[in-house]
N, C-alpha and C positions, 0 to 999 in steps of 0.2 A: 611211498612207494606204491605203484599200482599192482593190484593182484588180478588174476585171471576173471575173478567174479565182479570186479568193479566196472561200472559205465563211466566213461569220462566224456564230459561236455567238450566238444571240440570247435564248433562254430554254429553260426546261425544257419538254418536250413535255406534261407534267402540267399546265402552266399555262394551257394552251389549253382553252377550253370550246367545245364544238360549237355553232357558228352565231354566235359573238361574236368579231368583229375585235378583234385586240390590236395596239396600236401598239409597235414596237421602233425601235431605232436601229441602223443599219449605218453606222458611221463618224458622219458628221453628218447623214446622210439618214434621213428618217422613212419607215418601211416598216410596212404593215399586214400581219399575218399572220392567215389564217383557216382554221380547221379545220371541214369541212362533210362530216361522216360520215367516210369514208375519204379523202376529198380534202383536200389541203393547198395553199394558195395564198399567194402573197406579191406585194404591189403596193405602189407608191407610196402613201403615206397621205394626201397632199394632192390633192384633186379638181383636174385640170387646169383646169377652168372656174372654180370659185369658190374654190379653196384651202382648202376646208372639209375637215376631218379625215374620211377614208373610214373610219378605225377607229371612228368614231361613226355611220357609215352603216348601211344595212340590206341585209344578204345575202339575195339571192332568186333561186332556180333557177339557180345557177352565175354569178351576177352580184352586184355590189354597186351599191347605189343611193345617191347622195349625198343628205343630209338637207337640204341648203341649197336646191336647185332640183329634185331628183328625177332628176338624169340618171343613166342605167344604164350601167355599164361591164361587159362580159363578162370574167370572169377567166381565160377560156381563151387570150385574145389581146388584151385590152385595149380592143377597139373599143367605141365609143359607140353604143348602140342606142336610146337615148331621150335626146334632146338633140341638140347638134351632131354630126353624123355624122363630121366630120372630126376631132374631139377623140378622143385615144387616151391610155389609162392605161398607163404603163409596168408591166410585169409581170416578176417576178424568179423565179429558180430558188429552190426551198425543199425541204428534205429533213429527215428526222429520222435522226439518227446517235447511238447510244448514249444514247437517251432525251432528246437535246438537238435543239432546232430550229435549223438552220442556214440561212441565206439567202446567195445569190450574186447580186450586182447584175448586171443585163444593161445 
């Protein structure tokens, strides 16, 4: 079982394409990882509103937009800026260590 303090190796850093979210598993949880230039983000893969995969959504200016209804979630803090403002996307810690992407659930 993964605890919040655990880092989980999810894939090679070379497997990430700039601007293309990638779905990975952290235990049984679906997480999307996104490389945007020098910035790396990790967030729950399923939209809190429609449960659509955000790894198939659209990255845009530090946010991800759900393809189902166009809701926009800021990757800095998970707040929804287009859609229901009370909706929030869980954001996770992510790092690259020895050429591998690691995620720690929050």
